[in-house]
C-alpha positions in Angstrom: 76.7 94.8 74.8 78.1 94.4 71.4 81.9 95.1 73.3 81.0 92.2 75.4 80.5 90.1 72.2 83.9 91.0 71.4 86.1 89.2 74.5 83.8 85.9 73.6 85.9 85.8 70.1 89.6 86.0 71.1 91.6 83.1 71.0 93.6 83.4 74.0 90.5 84.3 76.1 88.5 81.0 74.7 91.5 78.9 75.8 91.6 80.4 79.0 87.6 79.6 80.0 88.2 75.9 78.7 90.5 75.4 82.0 88.0 76.9 84.0 86.0 74.4 86.3 82.0 75.1 85.3 79.1 75.1 87.9 76.5 74.6 85.5 76.4 71.1 83.9 76.0 72.9 80.2 78.9 72.8 78.3 80.2 76.1 77.4 77.8 77.9 80.0 80.2 80.5 82.3 79.3 83.5 84.6 79.8 87.0 84.0 82.6 86.8 86.6 84.0 83.9 85.1 84.6 86.1 81.6 85.4 89.1 82.6 88.8 87.2 85.5 89.4 85.5 82.8 89.7 88.4 80.0 91.4 90.5 83.0 93.9 87.5 83.3 94.7 86.7 79.2 95.6 90.8 79.2 97.7 90.7 82.7 99.5 87.5 84.3 99.6 88.8 87.2 98.6 91.8 89.8 102.5 93.3 89.2 101.2 93.4 84.9 98.3 95.5 85.9 99.5 99.5 85.1 100.8 101.5 88.2 98.0 103.5 88.5 96.9 104.7 91.8 94.7 107.6 93.1 95.9 110.2 95.0 94.8 110.1 98.7 94.5 113.1 100.9 93.3 111.8 104.1 93.4 108.2 105.6 89.7 107.8 104.6 90.7 108.3 101.1 93.8 105.7 101.8 91.8 103.2 103.4 89.5 103.6 99.9 92.4 103.0 98.1 93.7 100.3 99.7 90.3 98.5 99.2 90.8 99.1 95.2 94.0 97.5 95.2 92.8 95.0 97.4 90.3 94.3 94.6 92.8 94.6 91.5 95.1 92.2 94.0 91.8 89.2 94.0 91.3 89.1 91.0 94.4 87.4 90.3 94.1 84.9 93.2 93.1 81.3 92.4 90.7 81.3 95.5 89.2 84.6 96.3 86.7 85.6 98.6 86.7 89.1 99.2 89.1 91.5 98.8 89.4 92.6 102.6 91.2 89.0 102.6 93.6 89.6 100.3 97.4 90.5 101.6 98.9 94.1 101.6 102.1 93.6 99.5 105.5 95.5 99.3 104.0 97.2 96.0 101.2 98.3 97.5 103.2 99.9 100.1 105.7 101.7 97.6 102.4 103.0 95.7 100.9 104.6 98.2 104.0 106.2 100.0 104.3 107.3 95.9 101.3 108.5 95.9 100.4 110.5 99.2 100.7 113.8 100.5 104.1 115.4 101.0 105.5 115.5 104.4 103.4 112.2 105.0 106.2 109.8 103.9 108.3 109.0 107.0 104.8 108.5 109.1 103.3 106.9 106.6 105.8 104.3 106.0 106.5 103.6 109.6 102.4 102.5 110.1 102.1 100.5 106.9 105.5 98.6 107.7 104.0 96.2 110.2 100.9 95.8 107.9 103.0 94.2 105.0 101.5 90.9 104.3 99.1 91.1 106.7 95.2 91.0 105.4 93.6 94.5 103.8 91.0 94.6 106.2 93.8 94.4 108.9 94.7 98.0 106.8 91.5 99.2 106.4 90.6 98.8 109.5 94.0 100.8 111.2 92.9 103.8 108.2 89.5 104.3 109.5 90.8 104.6 113.3 93.2 107.1 112.5 90.8 108.9 109.7 88.2 108.9 113.2 91.3 110.7 115.1 92.2 112.9 112.2 88.4 114.3 111.9 88.1 115.3 115.5 
């Protein structure tokens, strides 16, 4: 809890929190998620600024999990978010997926993912889950 208290003293974070609409009538009260999202946005202006680290994947089911994680990262920068599944697969995400897959899958995955760029994450993960079912059988 002490480290969480440390972020409350960062001037740029406090300034960002002042611009967040408060659902609570008490001045200065923010939810924990408001603090965390503001902390992320203070460190990185947009999702493109996040370090390009991604888990390696070896199966379609692994990849579905990775895509959901990417949706979560993208969601942190959406002003009006509902679910990471509603975030869109970006070209950058597709490139990271292709770069971190098993050797020999680049062409197949490039063809598979191309129609899903700018489509919701849940559509991508559903397609990958179907492929995972095929892969298991």
